N, C-alpha and C positions, 0 to 999 in steps of 0.2 A: 659050210665055209667056217670060218673063225670070225667073231664080230667082236666088237669092242663099241660099246654105246656112249653118248660123252650129250647129258640133257641135266638142266638142271632143275627138271621136275621128275621127283622121285615115281611117281604114279605111271608116266610117258616111262622111264625105264624101265618099269615092272611090267607093262602091260607088251614093249618090243621084245622083252628077255624073253615071257612064256610065249611069244608069236613066234619070235624066232627058233627059239627049243621045239616046239611044237612042229618044226615042219624039217626039223632033222639037224640045224646049226649047233652049233657051241659058240654060249655067248663067254667070253674069256674072260671080259671084266665091263661094268658100266662106273660111270663115273657122274658127280654133281658137274665140274670143271673143265678145263683141259688140263691143269696139274697133275703131272702123273701121266696122262696120255702119250707121250713121245717114249716114256723110259716102257711102259706097257708094252707098244708096239715092238720097240727093241726083246725084250724079254719073251712076249707071248706070240709075236709073228701071227698078226690077224691079215685075212684076206678083206677085211670091208672094217668100217668104221661108220658108224652112224653119229651124224655130229649137226645137233642143235644150231643155228644161227645164233642168237641171244643165249649167252652164258654169263656169268660172272669172270671177270677178269677179260681174257682174251676171248673175243667173238668167234663163232665157227668158221666163218670165212680165212680170218688171221692163221689157224691152228688148220685149215685144209693146204694152204699156202706153205705152211712149216711141212706137215705132210708130204706133200709134192717134191720140197726139198731132201729130206730124210727118209722118206719112205714111198717112193713113186710107184711101188708094188701093191699098195694099198688103196682097195677102192676107197670112194668117198663117198656117202647118201648125205645128203646135207637136207634138214628139216626143221622148218621155220615157220611161225605164224605172222611172220613181218609182212607187210603189206606193200614192202617196196618192191616195187616193177622192174628195176633194176637188178636186183637181187640172183637172180635164176640165172641170166646170163654172166653175172661178175664170179659165180661160184663153178658156171661151164667153164669160163677164161681159167679160173684157177685149177681148174681140174677133176672137178666134182665128177662122180660116175652117174652121178641119181641126181634130182631132187624132188622135193614131197613138200606140200603144203599141209599144216596144222589147221584144223582136224583133217585125217587123209581115213581111208578106210582100209581096214585088212587088207581085199583086192590090191590097192595101189602100192603097199609098202613089198608085198606078195612078188607084185608083178615086177618092180623094181628089180629086188634080189634076183627073180628068173632074168633080165635082161644082163646082169650083171653076171650072174653065174656063166651065161651062155657065151657072153664077150670072154669071161677067163677062160675057159674051154678053147674058144677058137683060138685066142692068144695064145695058150701054154700049147698047143699043137703046132702051132706056124711057130714057135720058138725052137723046136727039134727038128734043128734043118741038118742037112750035113756040113759039116766042116770043109769050107771053101777050096783048103789043099786038098781034099776027096773029090774036088769036081775035076773034069777032064780040064786041060790048058785051054782048050775050043770053044769052053762057057763063057760066053759072054753075059754081062748085066744090060740085060736091051730095053727094059722098061724102070722110069722111076716116076714117084708118085707125093705128093702135097697131098694129106687128108685135112680135110675143113670141115668143123660139125659144132656145134655149140655142146653137144653130148658128148662127156669122158669114155661114157660105154660104148657109143658108136665109134666114136674114134678109135678103139681098141679092137671092136668087132670089125673095122674096117681095114685097120694094120692087119689082122690075124689071116683075113681073107686074102687081100693081095699080096702080102708075103707069102701064104702058101702056093701062092698062083707065080712067085717067082719075081714078081714087083718089089722093086728095093722103096720103102717107104723113107725118104728124105727128113721131113719132119710134118707135124703136127699144130693144127694151129686152132683154136675154139673159136674163132669169128673172123667175118671176112678179110679186115683189114689184115689182121696177122697172117691171112692165108696169101693176099696180093704179098704181102713182104716174105713170108716163107717161100713162095713161087720166085721171085725175084733172087 
């Protein structure tokens, strides 16, 4: 995967870069704050952004929300030392594919990457469907679904599985309240 890292701690950026590259990923850029991130994403088209929450200027959650609007195909792993108990849920609702609390282990970050890669593969396979014009006129759409999960990675994984089974995913939601609204 092509990865961009945003963390105000140089040591953390260096450790993440070394770890990602040792696993065969390409770190296309790293930043100490959010300035330049959107331009980098436009130019280098990374698959994943690893965002620290506590950044100078704009925080990681604000950056995540901007990325979901401008570049929804970029998965985001939020990383934080914050002890805000609601931050994980807010990040999931904003579209984070993963969430890690500092300090985290090498195994934890690699497991997050594996889950995101698996979800991307399933989603990528599901996106290669025949054009509706190529389907027989008698092939009705029988089933629809709304996916509700607090993990963006799980939502993508479920979407790929369901669409691969011929089920149309109407909407996805990050929590129960949004799920009820989507189902209505």
